[in-house]
Structures are given as structure tokens and as C-alpha cells.
C-alpha positions in Angstrom: 155.7 81.6 38.7 152.0 82.1 37.4 149.9 83.1 39.8 146.9 80.9 39.6 144.4 83.2 41.2 145.3 85.9 38.9 142.5 87.3 36.5 144.7 87.0 33.6 145.6 83.5 34.3 143.2 81.6 32.1 143.9 83.9 29.1 147.8 83.1 29.7 146.8 79.5 29.7 144.8 80.1 26.4 147.8 81.7 24.8 150.1 78.8 26.0 147.9 76.2 24.3 147.9 78.0 21.0 151.6 78.5 21.3 152.2 74.8 22.0 150.2 73.9 19.0 152.2 76.2 16.9 155.2 74.4 18.1 154.1 71.1 17.4 153.3 72.4 13.8 156.8 73.9 13.5 158.5 70.8 14.4 156.6 68.7 11.9 157.1 71.3 9.3 161.1 71.0 9.5 160.8 67.2 8.0 157.7 67.5 5.8 157.6 67.5 2.2 157.0 70.7 0.5 153.4 69.9 0.0 153.0 68.7 3.5 154.4 72.1 5.0 151.8 74.1 3.0 149.0 71.9 4.4 150.8 72.5 8.1 151.0 76.1 7.5 147.5 76.3 6.6 146.8 74.4 9.9 148.9 77.1 11.8 146.4 80.0 10.9 143.9 78.7 13.7 146.1 78.8 16.5 147.8 82.3 15.0 144.0 83.6 14.9 143.7 82.5 18.4 146.6 84.5 19.6 145.5 87.5 17.5 141.8 87.2 19.1 143.5 86.9 22.9 145.6 90.0 22.1 142.4 91.9 21.0 140.1 90.8 23.6 142.2 90.5 26.7 145.8 92.0 26.2 144.9 95.3 25.3 145.7 95.1 21.8 149.1 95.1 22.2 151.2 96.3 19.1 154.2 94.1 20.8 152.1 91.0 20.7 150.7 91.7 17.2 154.0 92.1 15.9 155.3 89.1 17.4 152.4 87.0 16.0 152.9 88.4 12.4 156.9 87.8 12.7 156.0 84.1 13.7 153.4 84.0 10.9 156.1 85.3 8.3 158.7 82.9 9.5 156.4 79.8 9.2 155.3 81.0 5.7 159.0 81.2 4.6 159.5 77.6 6.2 156.3 76.4 4.3 157.9 77.9 1.1 161.0 76.0 1.1 161.1 73.5 -2.0 163.4 70.9 -0.3 161.7 67.5 0.4 163.0 65.0 2.8 165.0 61.9 1.8 163.3 58.5 1.4 162.4 56.9 4.8 161.0 58.2 7.9 162.3 61.1 10.0 163.1 58.3 12.6 165.5 56.7 10.0 167.5 59.8 8.6 170.1 61.4 10.7 170.4 64.7 9.2 168.1 67.8 8.1 167.3 67.5 4.5 167.2 71.3 4.5 170.1 72.2 6.3 172.1 69.2 6.7 172.3 69.4 10.5 171.6 66.8 13.1 168.2 66.2 14.1 166.9 66.5 17.4 165.2 63.4 18.9 163.2 63.8 22.2 161.6 60.5 23.7 158.1 61.2 25.7 157.8 58.1 27.7 154.4 59.2 28.9 152.8 59.0 25.4 150.3 56.0 25.2 150.9 55.7 21.4 154.5 54.1 20.7 154.5 55.9 17.4 154.3 59.3 19.2 156.7 58.8 21.6 159.4 60.5 19.8 159.7 64.1 18.7 162.1 64.3 15.5 162.8 67.7 14.5 165.8 69.9 13.0 166.4 72.5 15.9 168.7 74.3 13.6 165.8 75.3 11.1 163.6 76.2 14.0 166.3 78.7 15.1 165.3 81.6 13.1 161.9 81.5 14.9 163.4 82.2 18.4 162.9 85.7 18.5 159.4 85.8 17.8 158.8 82.7 20.3 160.9 84.8 22.8 158.7 87.9 22.7 155.3 86.1 22.8 156.5 84.3 25.9 157.7 87.4 27.5 156.2 89.7 30.1 155.6 92.1 27.4 153.7 89.4 25.4 151.5 86.7 27.0 153.6 86.1 29.7 153.6 82.3 28.9 157.1 82.0 30.1 155.8 81.8 33.9 153.9 78.5 33.2 
């Protein structure tokens, strides 16, 4: 559990915000058109740069963190470069991933005020290759966001 009185707490929360933003963008990329994935990848640059700045300023310019951020960015770039475009219809209407054919994950968020945002639909299988980078970033050697 994160010690809220620890001097690094604010920085760990800042890293968590950037990681959360990247997570949302990654999930959106799994069902986006090729052109939209390029736009989303460009949008990933700000949270990736936030993680780099945090690492340099507050986490001792850790090579471990720097490598994990680069690993995640490389994976995002490869996802953005995929040529596959989703089938006609919305993400809510299709059942399988247009890239890998796997079943889509659907999570309901009852707390969201906008009905159109109450469901997260994404391909968990396509996100799988990003797991090692995420685990590194969240670990105690990384930003320690696992404790939140």
C-alpha cells in the first residue's frame, strides 16, 4: 500500500495518471482504423514524455524506467503501424477483434455519467504484448504505481 505521507507519493500519483492515460489510448488503438491509430499514437507522446520527465526529475534517471518507457513506446508504434481496419459498425456491435480475431473485452463502468462512455470495449489479446513494459513501469523498480 502506498504511504500517503512519503515524499515520493505525489510523483507516483503523477506517474499513475500518465500510465492511466496511456492505458486508455492503448485500448482505443486496438479497435481504431489505421489512420486513427496513427493519431492516437501521436497523442501517446505527451504521457510518454511525462513519464520520461518524471524519471529524470524524481526517479534518479533510472535506466530501468527509461528502458520500460521506450519498450512501451516501441510496442505502441508497432500497434499504430498495423494496416488492419475494423469492420463496419461500432466497437459495441462487433464481437471479435479485426486484427487477431479474438473475442473483445467489454467492461461496464456504471459510474460514468455519459451513457456512451459506460462501456470499455477493446481487444485484451492485442494488448498482451505490452504487458512486460507495463509490469516494469508499475513495479517497485519502476514508478511503484502497483501500490496504488
